[in-house]
C-alpha positions in Angstrom: 95.6 119.3 88.1 93.4 120.8 85.4 94.4 123.9 83.3 92.6 126.5 85.4 94.2 125.2 88.6 97.6 125.4 86.9 97.0 129.0 85.9 96.1 129.8 89.5 99.0 127.9 91.1 101.5 129.5 88.7 104.2 127.0 89.7 107.6 127.9 88.2 106.1 130.7 86.1 108.2 133.5 84.9 107.0 137.1 85.6 105.7 137.4 82.0 103.9 134.0 82.3 102.3 135.1 85.6 101.0 138.3 83.9 99.7 136.2 81.1 98.1 133.7 83.4 96.4 136.4 85.5 95.0 138.1 82.3 93.6 134.8 81.1 92.0 134.1 84.5 90.5 137.6 84.7 89.0 137.2 81.2 88.0 133.6 80.9 84.8 134.3 79.1 86.5 136.5 76.5 89.6 134.3 75.7 87.8 132.1 73.2 87.0 135.1 71.0 90.6 136.4 70.9 93.3 135.6 68.4 96.8 135.1 69.6 97.7 138.5 68.4 94.8 140.2 70.2 95.8 138.3 73.4 99.4 139.5 72.9 98.3 143.1 72.6 95.9 143.0 75.5 98.2 141.2 77.9 101.4 143.0 76.8 103.1 139.6 76.2 104.7 138.7 72.9 103.2 136.1 70.6 106.4 134.0 71.2 105.8 134.1 75.0 102.2 132.9 74.5 103.4 130.0 72.3 106.1 129.0 74.8 103.5 129.3 77.6 101.2 126.9 75.9 104.0 124.4 75.5 104.9 124.8 79.1 101.4 123.8 80.0 101.8 120.8 77.7 99.2 122.2 75.3 99.9 122.1 71.6 99.0 125.8 70.7 96.8 128.7 71.6 93.9 127.3 69.7 94.1 124.1 71.8 94.4 126.3 75.0 91.1 128.0 74.1 89.3 124.7 73.6 90.5 123.4 77.0 89.6 126.6 78.8 86.1 126.6 77.2 85.6 123.0 78.3 86.6 123.7 81.9 84.7 127.0 82.1 81.5 125.4 80.9 81.6 122.8 83.6 82.6 124.9 86.5 79.7 126.2 88.7 81.7 129.4 89.5 85.1 129.6 87.9 86.1 132.7 89.8 85.7 130.8 93.1 87.5 127.5 92.4 88.6 125.8 95.5 92.1 124.5 96.0 92.1 120.7 96.2 94.9 120.2 98.8 93.9 123.0 101.2 90.3 123.9 100.5 90.0 126.0 103.7 92.2 128.0 106.0 92.5 128.4 109.8 90.7 131.7 109.7 87.6 130.4 108.0 84.4 130.1 110.1 82.5 126.8 110.4 80.0 128.0 107.8 82.7 129.1 105.4 84.4 125.7 105.7 81.1 123.9 105.0 80.4 126.1 102.0 83.9 125.6 100.6 83.7 121.8 100.9 80.3 121.9 99.1 81.8 124.0 96.3 84.8 121.7 96.1 82.5 118.7 95.7 80.5 120.3 92.9 83.7 121.5 91.3 85.2 118.0 91.4 82.0 116.5 90.0 82.1 119.0 87.1 85.8 118.4 86.4 85.3 114.6 86.6 82.3 114.7 84.3 84.3 116.7 81.7 87.4 114.5 81.8 86.2 110.9 82.1 86.7 108.5 79.3 83.1 107.2 78.8 84.2 104.7 76.1 86.5 103.1 78.6 83.8 103.1 81.3 81.4 101.3 78.9 84.1 98.8 77.9 84.7 98.1 81.7 81.0 97.6 82.3 80.8 95.1 79.4 83.8 93.2 80.9 82.1 93.0 84.3 78.9 91.9 82.7 80.6 88.9 81.1 82.8 88.1 84.1 82.3 84.8 85.9 84.1 85.8 89.0 85.0 89.4 90.0 87.8 90.2 92.4 88.3 93.7 93.8 91.6 94.9 95.0 92.1 98.1 97.1 93.6 99.4 100.3 93.5 102.5 102.6 91.1 105.2 101.3 90.3 103.3 98.1 89.0 100.4 100.1 85.9 102.4 101.0 85.1 102.8 97.3 86.0 99.2 96.6 83.5 98.0 99.3 80.8 100.2 97.8 81.3 98.7 94.4 81.5 95.2 95.9 78.1 95.8 97.7 76.5 97.0 94.5 77.7 94.0 92.5 76.5 91.5 95.1 73.0 93.2 95.0 73.1 92.7 91.2 73.8 89.0 91.7 77.4 89.1 90.6 80.0 86.8 92.1 82.0 89.6 93.6 84.8 89.1 96.1 87.0 91.4 98.2 89.6 90.7 100.8 90.2 93.2 103.6 93.7 91.8 104.5 96.5 92.9 102.2 98.3 89.6 102.6 95.2 87.7 101.4 94.9 90.1 98.4 98.4 89.1 97.4 97.6 85.4 97.7 94.4 85.8 95.7 96.2 87.5 92.9 98.9 84.8 93.0 96.4 82.0 92.4 94.1 83.9 90.1 93.4 82.7 86.5 91.6 83.6 83.3 88.2 82.7 84.8 88.6 85.7 87.1 88.0 89.4 86.3 89.7 92.0 88.6 89.0 95.6 89.5 92.0 97.4 90.9 91.3 100.8 92.6 94.3 103.0 93.5 94.5 106.7 93.2 98.3 107.1 93.0 99.2 103.6 91.7 102.6 103.5 93.2 102.2 101.1 96.1 104.6 98.2 95.8 102.0 95.6 96.8 99.5 96.9 94.2 102.3 96.8 91.6 103.0 93.1 92.6 99.2 92.3 92.4 99.0 93.8 88.9 102.0 91.8 87.8 100.6 88.5 89.1 97.2 89.2 87.6 98.9 89.7 84.2 101.1 86.6 84.6 98.0 84.6 85.4 96.0 85.9 82.4 93.5 87.7 84.6 92.1 90.8 82.9 91.7 93.8 85.1 90.1 97.2 85.2 92.1 100.0 86.8 90.5 103.1 88.4 93.2 105.6 89.2 94.2 109.2 89.4 95.2 111.5 86.5 98.8 110.3 86.2 100.1 107.3 84.3 101.6 104.9 86.8 103.0 101.3 86.9 99.5 99.8 87.3 98.5 101.1 83.9 101.0 98.9 82.2 99.0 95.7 82.2 95.5 97.0 82.7 92.9 96.1 80.0 90.9 99.3 80.8 92.2 102.4 82.6 89.8 104.9 84.0 91.6 108.1 85.0 90.3 110.6 87.5 91.0 114.4 87.4 91.8 116.8 90.2 95.3 115.6 91.2 95.9 115.8 95.0 99.3 115.8 96.5 100.3 112.5 98.3 101.2 114.1 101.6 100.7 117.9 101.3 96.9 118.0 101.8 94.4 118.2 104.6 92.5 115.1 103.5 91.4 113.3 100.3 88.3 115.4 99.8 88.4 115.8 96.0 89.7 112.4 95.1 87.0 110.7 97.3 84.3 112.5 95.4 85.8 111.7 92.0 86.3 108.1 92.8 82.8 107.6 94.1 81.3 109.3 91.1 83.3 107.0 88.7 82.3 103.9 90.7 78.7 104.9 90.5 78.9 105.5 86.8 80.5 102.1 86.2 77.8 100.4 88.2 75.1 102.3 86.5 76.5 101.4 83.0 76.6 97.7 84.1 73.0 97.9 85.4 71.8 99.5 82.2 73.1 96.7 80.0 70.3 94.5 81.4 68.1 97.1 82.9 64.8 95.3 83.2 66.3 92.1 84.4 68.4 93.9 87.0 65.5 96.1 88.1 63.3 93.0 88.6 66.1 91.2 90.5 66.7 94.3 92.7 63.0 94.6 93.7 62.5 90.8 94.2 65.4 90.6 96.7 63.6 92.7 99.3 60.3 91.7 100.9 57.5 94.0 101.8 58.7 94.3 105.4 62.1 95.4 104.2 64.0 92.1 104.9 66.5 90.8 102.5 65.3 87.7 100.5 68.1 87.0 98.0 66.9 84.7 95.2 
């Protein structure tokens, strides 16, 4: 959950903290120009309360708070109308209102993801995939859709990409993997027991792996060579569907593929065009 969402949720806030949060939300464009003393005077909250509030949000100080707010505000299409990730629409919304809110949520998620992704990590992951002899992709449930998309893109690029649809086979593949293999593990929450076992076996077999996961550190991060964290934390059960995380995951996968493609742009472009004949039929070389 990003900072603006935390200010809106006001989870476990005291009355004074709620007053402070509401003032900040109502004056997002002005906050960056205020000193902590001016904010204290304007919001009728003490300097000490503001300092404690920053710590509660896990932010070092008020200066750091302003930087984070400025970053989030600059990437939001309409900060005043941010959509809640877990329940983006209500039972009273019309069909058109639901469609509009889902569109806004998608744009909001793309902006948040763009602002928070570690592009150095993404580049490192692309280089690892470029050098890989064999690529194995591991995912289940909703993440499997994104995994299949990445698998398809890698095959079209001419990479030796493999993915198993059966969880039992994924476990076996991880068990017999070795250093000639390169793995991509996709899991938003990262707490599934089978995924944890897969990660351990990959590590024990000296198979490097890239992890694409949600915003939290989880057991899968322990052995990963590269971790790509996504923003916009969704609750595991208390949500209508995985709207926001689906958008963030797909965006990250597309960036990873594009970085990989760009490493050998002309060669990959030529290979891409030469694999399809004039009548549209596949002719893999």
